[in-house]
N, C-alpha and C positions, 0 to 999 in steps of 0.2 A: 562462389563457394571457396572457403579456405581449406587448403590441403595441409593437414598436420601429420607429420610422420613421427613415429616414435623412434627415437635414436636407439640404434642397436649398439650393444657393447662392442668395443674393438676386439677383433679376433686376436688370439694369442700370437706372439711373435717368436722367432727362433732365438734361443737363449745364448747361442755362441758369441755374437758380437757384444752382448751385454755382460757376459762372463768375462770377456777380455777387458771391457771397460772397468768393471769392478776390480779386477786384478791390477790394472793400470793405476787406478786411483789409490788402492791400498799401497802399492809400491811407491807411488809419487810422493805420498806423505808419510810413509812408514807408520801407518795407522791400521786399526783393525776394521773388519767389516762392520762392526757395531758403530764405529764413528761415521763411516760412510752412510749407514742406514739413518743415523741421526741427521746428517747433512741433507740427505735426500728426502727426509720426512717419510721414511718407510719403516714398516715393522721389520724386525730382524729376521723373522721367519720368511719374509718375502725374498730375502737374499740367499737363503739356504740352498735353493736349487742352483744358484750361480756359483756356489762354493764347492759343488760336488758332494754336498751332504744331503741327507734326506732322500727324496725321490730321484734327484739327479735328472729332472725333467729336461727335455730338449726345447720346451716351449715355456714362455713366461707371459703374464698379462702385459699388454702393451703399455698400460699406465705405469707399471713398475719400470719398464724400459725407459719411458719418457722421464720419469723422476731421476733415474740413475744418470741419464745423459745431461740432466740439468746441473749436475755437480761437475765442476772443473778441477783440474789438477792444481791450478793456482789457488782456488778456494781451499782445497784440502791442505795445501802447504801453508796457507796464511793463518789457519786456526792456531798454529803454535805461537803467533805473535799478536793476535787480537786479544784484547783484554775485556773481561766481563766482570760485573760486580761479584765479589766473593760470597756475600751473605746467602743468596739462594743456593749456591753450590755447597756452602757449608751445611745448609739445611738438608741437602741431599746426602752429604757425607754422614750427618747425624742419623739419618734414616737407615743408611747402610750399616752403620755401627749398631743401631738398635735391632737390626734384622740378623745380627750375628757375624757380620764381617769384622775381622780384627785388623789392627794396623799393618801387620805384615801382608795380609791379603790386599788391603787397599794400596799399599806402596807398590806391590807387584802389578796390580791391575791398572793403576793410574800411571805407572812408570815414573813415580816421584820419589825423591829421597825423603826419608822420615822427617828430618828437620823442616823441610818445606811443607810437608803435610801437617806437621804440628802447628806451624804458623797459621795455616789455613783453618785448621780445626779450632785453634784457640782464639780466633777472631783478630789476629794481628796482621792479617793481609786484607787489604781493601779490594783487591782485584786478583784475578787469576786468569790463566790463558783459556781461550775458548776451547782448546783441545781438552783441558782438564774438565771443563763443563760437559763436553760431549762424552767423555769417558765416564763421568759420573752418571749422566743420563743413560748411557748404555748399561751400566751396572744396575741402575734402578729398574730398568726394563726386565731384569731377571726376577724382580720382586713382584708381588701382586700389584695390580693396576693402581690401587689407592695409595701406594707407597710413593708415587712420583709427585712431589710438590708442584703445584701449578706455577709457582714463581720460577722454578728451575726450568720447566718446559718453555717458558716464554721469554727467556733471556735473549738479549741482543748484544752484539759487541759494543763496547764503549768507544766513542770516537776519539 
């Protein structure tokens, strides 16, 4: 007789160490929690308890903790220098503009100078940093789900 057990979900884990990990990653790369969420493939609201916002729970799902630990400081720092194709990012920027974001808001959120943003929007840039891609993705997550173009979600760094 074969004994099959139904896997039980992992019990929640203490949030403290993961809160420290999130803050470490944010500081290591001078990035937002949204960028870390994108790197860890987590929803932004899953990090809210670790930021002291929302419920401020002392426990988080173990899967969230594992995802957060999978991101290294070196990876966070490297996104500034990795290049990705600009076209899908441009599509995301167009979607943000169509949703009511203006150039001032985009330059502040993306931490880009307006001339660099114009080059990207006008199609005169063939590539952009992965950090810009992640920031655009984080901004798109604030829009309804259908707003995130699949091409933007599936980008990988250019070698």
